[in-house]
C-alpha positions as CSV (number, residue, x, y, z in Angstrom):
1,M,3.0,12.3,-19.4
2,D,1.5,14.9,-21.0
3,E,-1.1,17.5,-21.2
4,N,-3.5,15.2,-22.9
5,S,-2.7,12.4,-21.1
6,I,-3.4,14.1,-17.7
7,K,-6.6,15.8,-19.0
8,K,-8.0,12.5,-20.0
9,I,-7.5,10.9,-16.7
10,T,-9.0,13.7,-14.6
11,D,-12.0,14.1,-17.2
12,E,-12.6,10.3,-16.2
13,V,-12.5,10.9,-12.6
14,S,-14.4,14.2,-12.5
15,S,-16.8,12.2,-14.6
16,I,-16.8,9.6,-11.7
17,L,-16.7,11.5,-8.9
18,L,-19.7,13.2,-10.1
19,K,-21.8,10.3,-11.0
20,K,-20.8,8.7,-7.5
21,N,-21.7,11.6,-6.0
22,Q,-25.1,11.6,-7.1
23,D,-25.5,7.7,-5.8
24,Y,-24.0,8.2,-2.7
25,A,-26.1,11.7,-1.8
26,S,-22.9,13.6,-1.2
27,A,-22.5,11.3,1.9
28,S,-18.6,11.7,1.5
29,F,-18.5,14.9,3.0
30,D,-20.8,14.0,5.9
31,L,-17.9,13.5,8.2
32,G,-15.5,16.2,7.4
33,L,-11.6,15.9,6.8
34,N,-11.9,12.9,9.8
35,G,-14.0,11.0,7.5
36,N,-12.1,11.8,4.4
37,M,-9.3,10.6,5.4
38,V,-10.3,7.2,6.7
39,H,-11.8,6.8,3.1
40,L,-8.2,7.7,1.6
41,W,-6.8,5.0,4.3
42,D,-9.1,2.2,3.2
43,K,-7.9,3.2,-0.7
44,I,-4.3,3.3,0.3
45,K,-4.1,0.4,2.5
46,R,-6.3,-1.1,-0.7
47,Y,-3.6,0.1,-3.1
48,R,-0.9,-1.4,-1.1
49,S,-2.7,-5.0,-0.9
50,L,-2.9,-4.8,-4.9
51,V,0.7,-3.8,-5.4
52,E,1.8,-6.6,-3.1
53,K,-0.3,-9.0,-4.8
54,A,0.3,-7.8,-8.4
55,K,0.0,-11.4,-9.8
56,S,-3.7,-12.2,-8.3
57,K,-6.5,-10.8,-9.9
58,P,-8.7,-8.8,-7.6
59,N,-12.2,-10.0,-7.1
60,F,-13.6,-6.6,-7.4
61,E,-12.1,-3.0,-8.3
62,G,-8.6,-3.2,-9.7
63,L,-5.8,-1.1,-9.5
64,D,-6.9,1.4,-11.8
65,D,-10.1,2.2,-10.2
66,T,-8.4,1.8,-7.1
67,L,-6.1,5.1,-7.9
68,K,-8.9,6.6,-9.4
69,D,-10.9,6.6,-6.0
70,I,-7.6,8.0,-4.3
71,I,-7.6,11.1,-7.1
72,G,-11.3,11.5,-6.3
73,Y,-11.3,11.1,-2.3
74,A,-8.4,13.8,-2.5
75,I,-10.7,16.0,-4.5
76,I,-13.6,15.9,-1.8
77,G,-10.9,16.3,0.9
78,L,-9.8,19.5,-1.2
79,H,-13.9,20.5,-1.4
80,I,-14.1,19.7,2.4
81,F,-11.1,21.2,3.8
82,N,-11.7,24.9,1.4
83,D,-15.6,24.4,2.8
84,E,-14.6,24.5,6.3
85,N,-11.9,27.5,5.5
86,I,-14.8,29.6,4.0
87,K,-17.1,28.8,7.2
88,N,-14.5,29.5,9.5
89,K,-14.0,33.2,8.0
90,I,-17.4,33.4,8.3
91,D,-17.9,32.7,11.8
92,G,-14.5,33.9,13.0
């Protein structure tokens, strides 16, 4: 692992995240941190299932896609968290 390998992954995740955000019209932000937690939980459960059944091929997204989605939802969670903190400071 080095800076280039990390940048390659984060650049790809950023591109995917921006494209999905356009497709879903920012729906991942609609339910706040609780909704984000549910999305992450679903992806973690998917990750666990894929790791435990490593010998069988998944019907849809594989381990690589699932890990990228987990990173993406973590980034969304940070955006929601930061937005809520800004809102609380303004309203508070």
